[in-house]
C-alpha positions as CSV (number, residue, x, y, z in Angstrom):
1,M,25.1,-103.0,-90.2
2,I,21.9,-105.0,-90.6
3,R,19.0,-103.3,-92.4
4,S,15.5,-104.6,-92.0
5,Y,12.9,-104.1,-94.8
6,P,9.2,-104.7,-94.6
7,R,8.1,-108.2,-95.3
8,G,7.4,-108.9,-98.9
9,L,9.6,-106.0,-100.2
10,S,13.1,-106.4,-101.7
11,R,15.7,-103.7,-101.1
12,S,15.2,-102.2,-104.5
13,K,11.5,-102.3,-104.2
14,F,11.6,-100.8,-100.7
15,S,13.8,-97.9,-102.0
16,S,11.4,-97.3,-104.8
17,H,8.5,-97.3,-102.3
18,V,10.2,-94.8,-100.0
19,T,11.2,-92.6,-102.8
20,G,7.6,-92.6,-104.1
21,T,6.3,-91.9,-100.7
22,L,8.6,-88.9,-100.1
23,L,7.8,-87.5,-103.5
24,G,4.1,-87.8,-102.8
25,A,4.5,-86.0,-99.5
26,L,6.6,-83.3,-101.1
27,G,4.0,-82.8,-103.8
28,I,1.2,-82.5,-101.2
29,L,3.4,-80.0,-99.3
30,L,4.0,-77.9,-102.5
31,I,0.3,-78.0,-103.3
32,G,-0.5,-76.8,-99.8
33,L,2.1,-74.0,-100.0
34,T,0.7,-72.9,-103.4
35,V,-2.8,-72.8,-102.1
36,G,-1.7,-70.9,-99.0
37,V,0.2,-68.3,-101.1
38,A,-2.8,-67.9,-103.4
39,N,-5.1,-67.4,-100.5
40,L,-2.8,-64.8,-99.0
41,L,-2.5,-62.9,-102.3
42,A,-6.3,-63.0,-102.7
43,T,-6.7,-61.6,-99.2
44,D,-4.1,-58.8,-99.9
45,N,-6.0,-58.0,-103.1
46,E,-9.2,-57.7,-101.2
47,K,-7.6,-55.4,-98.7
48,D,-6.2,-53.3,-101.6
49,K,-9.8,-53.0,-103.0
50,Q,-11.1,-51.7,-99.7
51,P,-10.9,-47.9,-99.1
52,S,-8.2,-47.1,-96.6
53,K,-9.3,-46.0,-93.2
54,P,-8.6,-42.3,-92.6
55,P,-6.2,-41.5,-89.8
56,S,-7.6,-40.5,-86.4
57,V,-7.9,-36.8,-86.0
58,V,-7.4,-35.2,-82.6
59,T,-9.6,-32.2,-82.3
60,D,-9.2,-29.2,-80.0
61,P,-11.6,-28.8,-77.1
62,K,-14.7,-27.0,-78.3
63,T,-15.1,-23.4,-77.1
64,V,-17.4,-20.6,-77.9
65,G,-15.4,-19.4,-80.9
66,G,-14.3,-22.9,-82.0
67,E,-10.7,-22.4,-81.0
68,S,-8.7,-24.3,-78.4
69,N,-8.5,-22.9,-74.9
70,S,-4.9,-21.6,-75.6
71,I,-6.2,-19.2,-78.3
72,I,-7.1,-15.7,-77.2
73,Q,-10.5,-14.7,-78.6
74,V,-11.9,-11.1,-79.0
75,A,-15.6,-10.2,-79.3
76,N,-17.2,-7.6,-81.4
77,L,-20.4,-6.5,-79.6
78,V,-23.9,-6.2,-80.8
79,Y,-25.5,-3.6,-78.5
80,A,-28.6,-1.4,-78.2
81,G,-30.5,-4.5,-79.3
82,T,-29.4,-4.7,-82.9
83,K,-26.6,-2.1,-83.3
84,S,-23.4,-3.8,-84.5
85,S,-19.8,-2.8,-84.0
86,E,-18.7,-2.2,-87.6
87,C,-15.5,-1.0,-89.2
88,F,-13.1,-1.9,-86.5
89,S,-10.0,-3.6,-87.9
90,D,-9.0,-7.0,-86.5
91,H,-5.6,-6.7,-88.1
92,F,-4.0,-6.0,-84.7
93,L,-4.7,-9.6,-83.6
94,T,-2.2,-10.8,-86.2
95,R,0.3,-8.3,-85.2
96,A,-0.2,-9.2,-81.5
97,E,0.6,-12.8,-82.3
98,R,3.7,-11.8,-84.3
99,E,5.1,-9.4,-81.6
100,S,4.2,-11.3,-78.5
101,S,4.0,-14.9,-77.2
102,I,0.2,-15.1,-77.3
103,S,-1.9,-16.9,-79.9
104,T,-5.0,-15.1,-81.2
105,S,-8.1,-16.1,-83.2
106,R,-7.1,-13.4,-85.7
107,R,-10.8,-12.7,-86.3
108,F,-13.5,-11.1,-84.1
109,H,-16.5,-13.1,-82.8
110,T,-19.8,-11.3,-83.0
111,V,-21.5,-11.5,-79.6
112,K,-24.6,-9.9,-78.1
113,L,-23.8,-7.7,-75.1
114,A,-26.9,-9.1,-73.3
115,S,-25.8,-12.7,-73.7
116,D,-23.7,-14.9,-71.3
117,E,-21.2,-15.4,-74.2
118,V,-19.4,-12.1,-73.3
119,F,-18.0,-13.8,-70.2
120,H,-15.9,-16.1,-72.4
121,F,-13.8,-13.2,-73.8
122,P,-11.1,-11.1,-72.1
123,L,-11.6,-8.2,-74.4
124,V,-14.8,-6.9,-76.1
125,I,-15.0,-4.1,-78.7
126,M,-17.8,-1.5,-79.1
127,T,-17.9,1.0,-81.9
128,G,-20.3,2.7,-84.3
129,E,-21.8,5.9,-85.4
130,G,-25.0,7.8,-84.5
131,E,-27.1,7.8,-81.3
132,F,-27.9,4.7,-79.3
133,T,-29.3,3.6,-75.9
134,L,-28.3,0.4,-74.2
135,L,-31.0,-1.9,-73.0
136,E,-31.2,-2.3,-69.2
137,E,-30.1,-6.0,-69.4
138,E,-27.1,-4.9,-71.5
139,R,-26.0,-2.4,-68.9
140,Q,-26.3,-5.0,-66.1
141,N,-24.4,-7.6,-68.2
142,L,-21.6,-5.1,-69.0
143,R,-21.3,-4.0,-65.4
144,V,-20.9,-7.6,-64.2
145,Y,-18.5,-8.4,-67.1
146,I,-16.2,-5.5,-66.2
147,E,-16.3,-6.1,-62.5
148,R,-15.3,-9.7,-63.0
149,G,-12.2,-8.7,-64.9
150,G,-13.3,-8.1,-68.5
151,F,-12.2,-5.2,-70.6
152,L,-14.1,-2.9,-72.9
153,L,-12.4,-1.2,-75.8
154,A,-14.7,1.5,-77.1
155,S,-14.2,3.8,-80.1
156,A,-16.3,6.4,-81.9
157,G,-16.5,5.5,-85.6
158,C,-15.7,8.5,-87.8
159,S,-15.4,10.6,-84.7
160,S,-19.2,10.6,-84.5
161,E,-20.4,13.2,-82.0
162,D,-23.8,11.5,-81.5
163,W,-22.1,8.2,-80.7
164,N,-19.6,10.0,-78.4
165,R,-22.5,11.6,-76.4
166,S,-24.4,8.4,-76.2
167,F,-21.4,6.4,-75.0
168,R,-20.6,8.8,-72.2
169,R,-24.2,8.9,-71.0
170,E,-24.3,5.1,-71.0
171,M,-21.0,4.7,-69.1
172,Q,-22.4,7.1,-66.4
173,K,-25.5,5.0,-66.1
174,T,-23.7,1.7,-66.0
175,F,-20.8,2.8,-63.7
176,P,-22.1,5.7,-61.6
177,E,-19.4,5.3,-59.0
178,N,-16.6,5.3,-61.5
179,S,-16.0,8.3,-63.7
180,M,-14.2,8.4,-67.0
181,K,-10.8,10.1,-66.9
182,Q,-8.0,11.0,-69.2
183,L,-5.2,8.5,-69.4
184,A,-1.6,9.8,-69.1
185,M,0.8,8.6,-71.7
186,D,2.9,6.9,-68.9
187,H,0.0,4.6,-68.2
188,M,0.9,0.9,-68.5
189,V,-1.5,0.3,-71.3
190,F,0.7,2.4,-73.6
191,H,3.9,0.4,-72.7
192,T,3.2,-3.3,-72.8
193,V,4.5,-4.5,-76.1
194,N,5.0,-1.2,-77.9
195,D,6.2,2.0,-76.3
196,I,3.7,4.7,-77.3
197,P,5.2,8.1,-76.4
198,K,2.3,10.1,-78.0
199,L,-0.9,9.8,-80.0
200,E,-0.8,10.5,-83.7
201,A,-4.0,11.6,-85.5
202,K,-5.0,12.1,-89.1
203,H,-6.0,15.7,-88.4
204,G,-4.4,18.0,-85.9
205,E,-4.0,17.3,-82.2
206,P,-5.9,14.2,-81.2
207,Q,-8.4,14.0,-78.3
208,P,-6.8,12.2,-75.3
209,I,-7.7,8.5,-74.7
210,E,-9.9,8.1,-71.6
211,G,-10.7,5.3,-69.3
212,I,-12.5,4.0,-66.3
213,H,-10.5,2.4,-63.5
214,F,-11.8,-0.2,-61.0
215,G,-9.3,0.0,-58.2
216,D,-5.9,0.0,-59.9
217,R,-7.2,-1.9,-63.0
218,L,-8.3,-0.2,-66.1
219,G,-11.5,-1.8,-67.3
220,V,-12.9,0.6,-70.0
221,L,-10.8,2.4,-72.5
222,Y,-12.4,5.0,-74.9
223,S,-11.1,7.0,-77.8
224,Q,-13.3,9.8,-79.1
225,D,-11.2,10.2,-82.2
226,G,-11.2,6.5,-82.9
227,L,-8.9,3.5,-82.6
228,N,-10.7,1.7,-85.5
229,D,-7.6,1.5,-87.8
230,T,-9.8,1.7,-90.9
231,K,-6.9,1.6,-93.2
232,N,-6.8,-2.1,-92.5
233,S,-10.5,-2.6,-92.8
234,V,-12.1,-3.6,-96.1
235,G,-14.8,-1.1,-97.3
236,C,-14.3,1.2,-94.3
237,C,-12.9,4.7,-93.8
238,C,-13.0,7.4,-91.2
239,C,-15.3,9.4,-93.6
240,G,-13.9,12.8,-92.9
241,G,-13.6,12.2,-89.2
242,N,-10.4,12.1,-87.2
243,E,-8.6,8.8,-86.3
244,I,-5.6,7.7,-84.3
245,V,-3.1,6.6,-86.9
246,N,-0.9,4.5,-84.5
247,A,-4.1,2.7,-83.4
248,E,-2.8,-0.8,-84.4
249,A,0.1,-0.6,-82.0
250,I,-2.1,0.8,-79.3
251,N,-4.6,-2.0,-79.8
252,V,-1.9,-4.6,-79.5
253,N,-0.9,-3.1,-76.2
254,I,-4.6,-3.1,-75.0
255,L,-5.0,-6.8,-75.8
256,V,-1.8,-7.7,-73.9
257,Y,-2.8,-5.4,-71.0
258,T,-6.1,-7.3,-70.6
259,L,-4.2,-10.5,-70.1
260,L,-1.8,-9.0,-67.6
261,K,-4.2,-7.3,-65.2
């Protein structure tokens, strides 16, 4: 085999020239790799120094109470201008979630009866003591709310006679065509989640639970003795008045009834 070498170079000199050239190229390659690795490490170090970006958070749709649309919310009414519905336990909301397939907010939302916010809640609660008079705009709003399918759960705090008289008068003014009547214990509202064969009271025989029907739908439920369940309310008691002691189970039924009818 004939080998040709560049003019002026012997075989040994050509071999040395090639070897030197290859070693030089290899050295340049190694230097390039070293610089590349150094730059890469420096870039990584800079990344490590930077604060990590927090993961994206998917928030629920904003609603009146702040919960997602799948959460059932219950309102505690402010009525007669500034009278609040105090001492009504929200403990039944947790029990309703445990005993049924619904999810609840577990806390009441305070809402003015005269505001449009009431129309965002399937169930509103009204309780208290002493005499009161609803404002005309409150009566009108309550009437529209109930006629559109809303539900009012009302309860006299501490079996207050003044509150009882005021509530009955206001219901007559608000719903003159629909009278309040006693609910039989076979009514559906007593047999949704829990079967309630009878009312149990702290003192003696309890007053019957009453309601106002709109067609075949119960829209207002009222307890003169009280469904406040004060044993589960912090800083509240029935203060010598009477109270339905199986109120929590009844209130669970009421909540579920409002979603069925």
